[in-house]
Steps between C-alpha positions, in 0.01 A plus 500: 500500500415867530795731564495756781768769535560614856691800633504594868724705724479245781390145583142446393456167326657210685609170350185326625283755321700459180456123518131552565462717188695252290253225588231712338697568183692819579875544449630795704811679377668731751683821415741666741463855370302711253771477233477121497122518473529741208737260325260211561212701359703576189544127437146380570179641646379274786146399586507733802735726696512529879660814641558503874590774744574396855776745590446808283205743491277373223372840389856621436637200314198354319504738199856402407431130554178514301684647202680166467176326402434526123184681395285531191420819310218579744736474798361167626745240627562220250493247785320512836683687775462394864634722776584365845591738779548515872329839487129461442371854551315715248818657361655160429188370329465820297860465382424146388187613314692777324764247398232292328495218754227242451530381861640620833596252772624574848807335647553235619345356184233236553573212258137424417415864440798547269416181313138606452601838361755340267234258379261787429758716325682234298211280398646248255186477290386833355146596597232405253395786269191691599193375313284773348158467334434791264147580376511758219252516210729723290741255329764765430515628858475146629816405311683812621414429865580131463841570346594744776406255776676208330817709457487560876516124558134426567286219361199659332182353360293746298133465408270739315168341601410578864247213510795259496669650805385249764621208292829682434548568872453136590733392219787741570463574875617861459659713770331806352220593258538810283185605317375785287220684675308594185409199285185471285405142586551530875644792692800455724286578805246235400781255436645569845159442657469164323847402620423601858183288492727193503596435862846374408582814300419771753869564570621514137660845445350704217658797320273712279611681183276780376477828318227606744659665801168590661457463875183291466686233304786505748266464798320210333831333425617541859174353630563191285845453648712673237870502585597777258354729238717603201377776269556473125726564326673262738873545543651155447746554783213576736314193378798272562581639844134492608461143379821389670415665832140370513599150389780486756263604778236251386752219498620596849143508634424167340810355662376614841176310442643175367844485664602376842636799691790310659640314200373680193371170360135440417277475804287197591194599300697617197710184464182290513341721234815469292483121523140504377603729214799285403293183507252669268783586263629142518156367409486732197856457375564141599834547675563413864609645829637392835407631843745501790431570867801604711517525879795614714611225736482552879390859447340524844838437656641799313224726633531363853879515526584808293178700488231570246706770327763239423228264378374769265850543359523126436168508311621796296828327421314201356270725297802685364673175405190382316458829312864508394513142373160427351381614158286803436229264375494321837270627775599520867255559783515503876232248581508560874754546778822337386338312208533595134322378187679498165329455163736374229331526158622287209734306727535119497485338843863384489621852419288649778643253751855573387454876525335486841769269633771740382321782681474283811877447502566868439266610777661264750835670431374851569637657816227668703672777700397560861655680796495175701688320225446418135284200416360303207159356423356258244171446321290206389296491181230298329443509124213374288427515129165597353334198339286711269183453705566609859341808652719756677393385847574137420847590371577703814392212724723260305802732524437548872485123547838465326640777721391325819648177366831687472463617860427149624799362309738722696463850345749682277388312189273520196226238458301442182131430549 
């Protein structure tokens, strides 16, 4: 369970909302006054803090409340701060920003919105380190740059031979390429042109390092899609911050292309590509995988009786449950509508069935809040195991057949194909 500290000067979170958050792994601890919150902070720092203002002017009281949240040497809060307020004007939002708030929510608080922000801000699994490919023909400088980036928490692969860059890109799938501009065997500009000649690498960010600050070189670099241009001697702090910013943006842009906008899971095309990739790995390494197809039961009735917005929230709740309970090595994709595909690498069929059935039970217990009255929904699932020979399309068809067998058998069950 993730712990949330909550302080408000009036009623904001009702019992039903607390129960709702608990179903998704959040334990909310209330504090009656700032002194109690300060004492709680002294004992243990929570996963997030919610400060609410429903009766007092936020701009006047937020600075004192924000001082209760512990901060690091740079003044950043040591845990995410969420501000909820009845006031939602510019002054209130500015007060929240100045307090270091990571999110601002109006009152009354929407349960799904609060849950989504908590999920974003208290992600249980730390994000994967940024992957950097460094091309530097000077071994001494290459080691200096590599050490600085590694100290900053990045995964770095360094090569001195630019002719090996395409192979290295395909092997390491970097978020960012950093290359020296002036190399004897192949210039950085020529290297960038070779990279851009590969259709699947046109979006790879490139940062150039050079002792030549001339405008012609800069213009050429920009024309080849350069994301940044650092002049030697490169300040290591600048290198790290530039790499982090460009890699973060690249990862965000990639997510927009491969992720479903509603659920944050892989989209239809990406989950199919992932299945092809995983099957290729299985053929090389000899281990197995299982594929599961999940479909929400009677979903049309939810849309018809409670509206499409409510249906979207149900889909998001299932996606959230899957993300929170499956392994990082598993792959989740929204296959279409209310249907999800799950790839479970290195998982025996019996284990896959057990895990999916546990998720089925957990999902059926989730309360779906609605103004017309809370409700619950279920899902059905079909699971198949790769036999070492099947193509991706064949495996999907088999999992779908098992799913429809679960539907025919009465729904709310997991069937093995």
